[in-house]
N, C-alpha and C positions, 0 to 999 in steps of 0.2 A: 343614732337610733335609741329609743327609749327602752327601758326594761320590759315594757308590755309588749313592744313590737318584737323584741328578741325572743320572748317566751312563746309568742304566737307563731313565729317562724320555725322555732324548734319543735313546736307541736305539730305543725304541718309536715316537717321533715320526718319527725317520728312516725306519723301515720303512714307516709309513703314508704318508709323503710319497713314498717311492720307489715303493710299490705304486700310489698315485694318479697319479704321473707316468707310469708305465708304461702304465696303463690309458688315460690321456689321449693318449699317443703312439700307441697302437694304434688308437684311434678316429680320430685325425687322419690317420694313415697309410691307413686304410681309406677315409676320404672322399676323400683325394687320389689314391690309386692305383686305386681301384675303377673298372672301366669303366662308363660311364653310357650304355647303349644299350637303353632299355626297348622292348619290343615286345609285341604281344598273345600270341605264342607263348611268350615267357619268363614272362609273367604267368599262364599257364594252369596248373591243377593237374597234377601229374605222378605217375604211378603205375608205377614200374619200367619205363618205356619203353613201356608200353601205353596205349591210349586209356582215358580215365576211365570206370569202370564205371557210375557213377551220380552223383547230386548229392553234393558234399562236405558239405553241410549237412543230410543225412538224419538222422532221429532214431535213436539207438541203442537197441537193446532192453535193458530192464532185466535180462533173464535173464542176459546176459553178466556184468553186474556182480555179480549174486548169486552165480554160479558162482565168480567171481574172489575174492570175499570169503570164501567157504567154503574155497577153495584156500589162501588166505593164512592162514586160521585154523588149518588142519590142518598146513600147512607150519611155522608157528611152534610148534605142539604137537610135531611131530616133533623140531625143534631142541631144545626144552626137555626132552623126554624123553630124548634122547641125552646132553644135558649133565648131566642129573641121574642117569642110569643108572650112571655110574661111582661115585657116592657111596652107592649103595644097599646095598653089601655088609655084611650082618650087622645091618642097621638095620630092624626090622619097622615102626617108626613111619613112617619115610620111605617105605617101600614102601606102606604104607596111604595116605599122603598122595598119592603118585603114582597109586595106584589110584582114589582119589576124583577127582583131576584128570582122568584118562582116562575115568572114568564120566560126569563132567560134560560132557566133549566128546562122548561117545557119545550122551548125551541130546540135545545140540544137533544132532548129525547125524540122529538119529532124528526130531527135530521137522522139520528141513529136508526130509528124505526124505518124511515124512507130508504136508507141505504142498505137495509137488511141485516143490521148488526145484531138484531135481537132474535133472529131466526136460528134455530138450532138444527143443523143438518147433520145426519149421521153418516 
């Protein structure tokens, strides 16, 4: 090993040791300085200063996750379309590819709509 490789390796080892030491110091300081006064009131669930509305372990409706996944899908589509739109000038093949991409996503939206995934029932 050359001297440059050794110094690079020592630098990386020093960074890892410094990071580990800092994390250890933070954990020890937390253990030493944190007040230990547990009570039932401190252990209770907290919702923005209001009394709890219901059980914290209630089952979540799958409808929300479906809507969230569809939102993420179309959010990603919008980002990709804006990123590619600047490169479309005078290139009909690229415009066709983007059209196929948008049509594929439109088919997915039509399928979700037909299956009722976009209807919010209370």
